[in-house]
C-alpha positions as CSV (number, residue, x, y, z in Angstrom):
1,M,17.9,-65.1,94.1
2,Q,18.1,-66.3,90.8
3,N,20.9,-65.0,88.3
4,A,20.4,-64.0,85.0
5,A,21.4,-66.9,83.4
6,A,18.7,-69.1,85.3
7,F,15.9,-66.9,84.0
8,S,13.4,-68.2,81.8
9,K,12.9,-66.5,78.3
10,E,9.5,-65.2,79.7
11,E,11.3,-63.7,82.8
12,M,13.9,-62.0,80.2
13,N,11.4,-60.6,78.2
14,P,8.0,-60.2,79.6
15,L,7.2,-57.1,77.5
16,Q,6.7,-57.6,73.6
17,S,9.1,-54.6,73.2
18,I,11.0,-52.1,75.2
19,E,8.8,-49.5,73.9
20,Q,5.7,-51.1,75.5
21,W,6.8,-49.6,78.9
22,D,7.0,-46.3,77.6
23,E,3.6,-46.5,76.4
24,D,2.4,-47.6,79.8
25,V,4.3,-44.3,81.2
26,L,2.2,-42.1,79.1
27,D,-1.0,-44.1,80.0
28,R,-0.2,-43.2,83.7
29,Y,1.2,-40.0,83.3
30,P,-0.9,-38.3,80.6
31,E,0.2,-34.7,79.6
32,A,-1.3,-31.8,81.9
33,G,-5.0,-31.2,80.7
34,E,-5.2,-34.4,79.4
35,P,-7.4,-37.3,80.8
36,A,-5.9,-40.5,81.7
37,K,-6.7,-43.5,79.4
38,A,-9.6,-45.4,80.5
39,K,-8.4,-48.9,81.9
40,E,-10.2,-50.9,79.1
41,S,-8.1,-48.9,76.3
42,F,-4.6,-50.1,77.5
43,R,-3.2,-51.7,74.9
44,N,-3.1,-55.8,75.1
45,Y,-0.9,-56.3,71.8
46,D,-1.5,-60.0,70.4
47,N,-2.3,-61.5,73.7
48,P,-5.3,-59.8,75.5
49,G,-5.6,-62.3,78.2
50,R,-1.9,-61.5,79.4
51,D,-1.0,-58.1,80.9
52,T,2.6,-58.0,79.9
53,V,3.3,-54.7,81.9
54,R,2.0,-55.9,85.2
55,E,4.2,-59.1,84.5
56,F,7.3,-56.9,83.9
57,Y,6.7,-55.2,87.2
58,R,6.0,-58.4,89.0
59,L,9.3,-59.6,88.1
60,N,11.1,-56.0,88.5
61,H,9.9,-55.5,92.1
62,T,10.6,-59.2,93.0
63,Y,14.3,-59.1,92.1
64,Q,15.5,-55.5,92.2
65,S,16.5,-56.1,96.1
66,Y,19.5,-54.2,97.7
67,D,21.8,-57.0,97.0
68,F,21.1,-57.4,93.5
69,V,21.3,-53.7,92.8
70,L,25.0,-53.8,94.2
71,R,26.0,-56.9,92.3
72,K,25.0,-55.0,89.0
73,E,26.5,-52.2,90.0
74,K,29.9,-53.9,90.6
75,E,29.3,-55.9,87.4
76,F,28.8,-53.2,85.0
77,L,30.4,-50.2,86.2
78,Q,33.7,-51.7,85.3
79,F,33.0,-50.6,81.8
80,N,34.8,-53.3,80.1
81,R,32.5,-54.8,77.8
82,K,33.0,-52.1,74.4
83,E,34.5,-49.1,73.8
84,L,33.1,-46.8,71.1
85,R,32.6,-43.5,69.7
86,V,29.4,-42.0,71.1
87,W,27.4,-42.0,67.8
88,E,28.6,-45.7,67.3
89,A,27.1,-46.3,70.6
90,M,23.6,-44.8,69.5
91,E,23.9,-47.1,66.6
92,F,24.4,-49.9,68.7
93,L,21.5,-48.8,70.5
94,N,19.4,-49.1,67.6
95,T,19.8,-52.6,67.1
96,L,17.2,-52.6,70.0
97,V,14.4,-51.9,67.0
98,D,11.4,-54.3,67.6
99,D,8.8,-54.1,65.0
100,S,6.3,-55.8,67.6
101,D,5.2,-52.3,68.7
102,P,2.1,-51.8,66.7
103,D,1.8,-47.8,67.4
104,T,5.4,-46.8,66.1
105,D,7.6,-47.3,63.2
106,L,10.4,-45.2,65.1
107,D,13.6,-46.7,66.3
108,Q,15.5,-45.7,69.6
109,L,17.7,-43.2,67.6
110,Q,14.9,-41.3,66.0
111,H,12.8,-41.0,69.3
112,L,16.1,-39.6,71.0
113,L,16.4,-37.0,67.9
114,Q,12.7,-36.2,68.6
115,T,13.1,-35.6,72.0
116,A,16.4,-33.5,71.6
117,E,14.8,-31.6,68.5
118,A,11.8,-30.3,70.9
119,I,14.2,-29.1,73.3
120,R,16.4,-27.5,70.8
121,A,13.3,-25.7,69.5
122,D,12.4,-24.4,72.9
123,G,15.7,-22.6,73.0
124,H,17.2,-24.5,75.7
125,P,21.2,-24.7,76.3
126,D,22.9,-27.0,74.0
127,W,23.7,-29.3,76.8
128,F,20.2,-29.9,77.8
129,V,19.9,-30.8,73.7
130,L,22.6,-33.1,74.1
131,T,21.0,-34.9,77.2
132,G,17.8,-35.5,75.3
133,F,19.8,-37.1,72.7
134,I,21.8,-39.4,74.9
135,H,19.3,-39.9,77.9
136,D,18.1,-43.6,76.9
137,M,21.6,-44.8,75.8
138,G,22.0,-47.0,78.8
139,K,19.5,-49.3,77.2
140,V,22.6,-50.9,75.4
141,L,22.4,-53.2,78.8
142,C,19.7,-55.1,76.9
143,L,22.5,-56.1,74.2
144,F,24.8,-57.3,77.2
145,G,21.9,-59.9,78.1
146,E,20.1,-58.0,80.7
147,P,16.6,-59.0,81.2
148,Q,14.0,-56.1,80.5
149,W,12.8,-55.4,84.1
150,A,16.8,-54.6,85.0
151,V,17.1,-52.4,82.0
152,V,14.0,-50.3,82.1
153,G,10.8,-49.4,84.3
154,D,10.0,-47.0,86.9
155,T,13.0,-46.7,89.3
156,F,12.8,-46.7,93.1
157,P,15.4,-46.7,96.2
158,V,16.4,-50.1,97.6
159,G,17.5,-50.3,100.7
160,C,14.6,-48.8,102.6
161,K,10.9,-49.4,102.6
162,F,9.2,-49.6,99.3
163,S,6.8,-46.7,98.9
164,D,3.0,-47.3,98.1
165,K,3.4,-44.7,95.7
166,I,5.5,-46.9,93.2
167,V,3.4,-48.5,90.6
168,Y,2.1,-52.0,91.4
169,P,3.4,-51.9,95.0
170,E,1.6,-55.1,95.7
171,F,4.4,-56.9,93.9
172,F,7.0,-55.8,96.5
173,K,5.5,-58.5,98.7
174,D,7.6,-61.5,97.0
175,N,10.9,-59.1,97.1
176,P,13.1,-60.3,99.9
177,D,13.9,-56.7,101.2
178,A,10.2,-56.4,102.4
179,S,10.6,-58.9,105.1
180,D,14.2,-58.0,106.0
181,E,14.4,-55.6,108.9
182,R,17.5,-54.2,107.7
183,Y,15.9,-52.7,104.6
184,N,12.0,-52.5,105.3
185,S,11.8,-49.3,107.6
186,K,11.1,-45.8,106.3
187,F,15.1,-45.0,106.4
188,G,16.5,-48.4,106.0
189,V,20.2,-48.1,105.7
190,Y,20.3,-44.5,105.0
191,Q,19.7,-41.3,107.2
192,P,17.3,-38.6,107.0
193,G,18.0,-35.9,104.2
194,C,21.2,-37.8,103.1
195,G,20.7,-36.9,99.6
196,L,20.0,-39.1,96.6
197,R,23.8,-39.2,96.0
198,N,23.8,-41.6,98.9
199,V,21.0,-43.7,97.7
200,H,21.0,-46.8,95.6
201,L,18.1,-46.9,92.8
202,S,16.8,-49.9,91.3
203,W,19.1,-51.1,88.5
204,G,18.8,-49.9,85.0
205,H,19.6,-47.7,82.0
206,D,19.3,-44.5,84.2
207,E,21.9,-45.2,86.7
208,Y,24.2,-46.7,84.1
209,L,24.1,-44.0,81.6
210,Y,24.8,-41.5,84.5
211,Q,27.9,-43.6,85.4
212,V,29.0,-43.6,82.0
213,M,28.5,-39.7,81.7
214,K,29.4,-38.6,85.1
215,G,32.3,-35.9,85.0
216,Y,31.4,-34.8,81.2
217,L,28.0,-33.1,81.6
218,P,26.8,-30.5,84.0
219,D,25.0,-31.4,87.0
220,P,21.4,-30.8,85.7
221,A,22.1,-32.9,82.8
222,L,23.1,-35.6,85.1
223,Y,20.1,-35.5,87.3
224,M,18.2,-35.6,84.2
225,I,19.8,-38.8,83.0
226,R,19.8,-40.4,86.5
227,Y,16.3,-39.6,87.8
228,H,14.1,-39.3,84.6
229,S,12.2,-43.0,85.6
230,F,12.1,-42.0,89.4
231,Y,8.2,-41.2,88.9
232,S,7.6,-42.2,92.6
233,Q,9.6,-38.9,93.6
234,H,9.1,-36.4,90.8
235,R,5.5,-37.0,90.4
236,E,4.6,-38.2,93.7
237,H,7.0,-37.1,96.2
238,A,7.3,-40.3,98.2
239,Y,11.0,-39.8,98.9
240,D,11.4,-36.2,100.3
241,H,12.9,-37.4,103.5
242,L,16.0,-38.7,101.7
243,M,16.6,-35.6,99.6
244,D,18.8,-32.6,100.5
245,D,18.6,-29.3,99.2
246,H,20.8,-29.8,96.2
247,D,18.4,-32.5,95.1
248,R,15.5,-30.2,95.4
249,E,17.3,-27.7,93.5
250,M,18.3,-30.1,90.6
251,F,14.8,-31.9,90.4
252,T,13.7,-28.5,88.9
253,W,15.7,-29.7,86.1
254,V,14.3,-33.1,86.0
255,D,10.9,-31.4,85.9
256,K,11.5,-29.6,82.9
257,F,13.1,-32.6,81.1
258,N,10.1,-35.3,81.4
259,P,7.6,-33.7,79.1
260,Y,10.1,-33.7,76.3
261,D,10.8,-37.6,76.9
262,L,7.2,-38.2,77.3
263,Y,5.3,-35.9,75.1
264,S,7.6,-35.5,72.0
265,K,7.1,-38.6,70.1
266,S,5.4,-38.3,66.4
267,P,5.1,-40.8,63.7
268,K,6.9,-38.5,61.3
269,P,10.7,-39.3,61.7
270,P,13.6,-36.8,61.8
271,V,15.7,-36.4,59.2
272,L,19.0,-38.2,60.2
273,K,21.2,-37.1,57.4
274,E,20.3,-33.4,58.1
275,L,20.7,-33.5,61.9
276,K,23.7,-35.8,62.3
277,P,26.5,-33.0,61.7
278,Y,24.8,-30.9,64.5
279,Y,24.8,-33.8,67.0
280,E,28.2,-34.9,66.2
281,G,29.1,-31.3,67.0
282,L,27.5,-31.3,70.4
283,I,29.0,-34.8,71.1
284,S,32.7,-33.6,70.3
285,K,32.1,-30.2,72.5
286,Y,31.1,-32.2,75.7
287,L,31.9,-35.9,75.3
288,P,35.5,-37.9,74.9
289,E,36.2,-39.2,71.4
290,T,35.2,-42.7,73.0
291,I,33.3,-43.9,75.6
292,R,33.4,-47.3,77.6
293,L,30.5,-49.3,78.1
């Protein structure tokens, strides 16, 4: 298995921007009542001959093995890279802005504000609003040198058989776990109904931010953060056999959250100056003065 230093530039950055993955999720999971985009209308960016999303998932599914995930958890969950105020961390995330995305001029912070403001407008609790505001903050992993396929993408369990409900399941054929009898059975290293808290998911911004925020936010918020990219479960129910009753209860909150993340995007940017005092107040209510990344 290669390490991050050995990856080529293409392997590090198969997408033209992080936001391209977000747009692909919208293509695959349109809003209720709306038809999915025709295949020929998918965005091809500047090189229509190369499907960058497929290449992204080829790398993701090839390298996201059980051992890889355990190594990344050990590497990053020491939280020894930076200590920042939460707003500073959001601004740090904002350096990921990439003007190669032709469909939006909005940066990461503006997308998060739009998500949170949509939640706020519907009268949800303030911790829910805060969750919408910070839910993608784990993408700071890109700024620590992580390849895109180890930061974003639909998440899935490792250590057991890869479901055919995961996007592009054909690319798992090159994952070493697919031919390892320890990991390629229905339950693999897990027990029936063991609960998702005992299951390792593919490494990325969801799990990373969950670990950063654990202990500060209520359980529904932590589930939203940890599982908002786990589409093979909350859309396809492919891993019901690993869930327990608490998971099933909490996934009602994940289901509530995802429409705000996917469908709140708008070309009109929020007015940051007007909103900042409110969100700084939420941060101070629920989170410590500084967080370690």
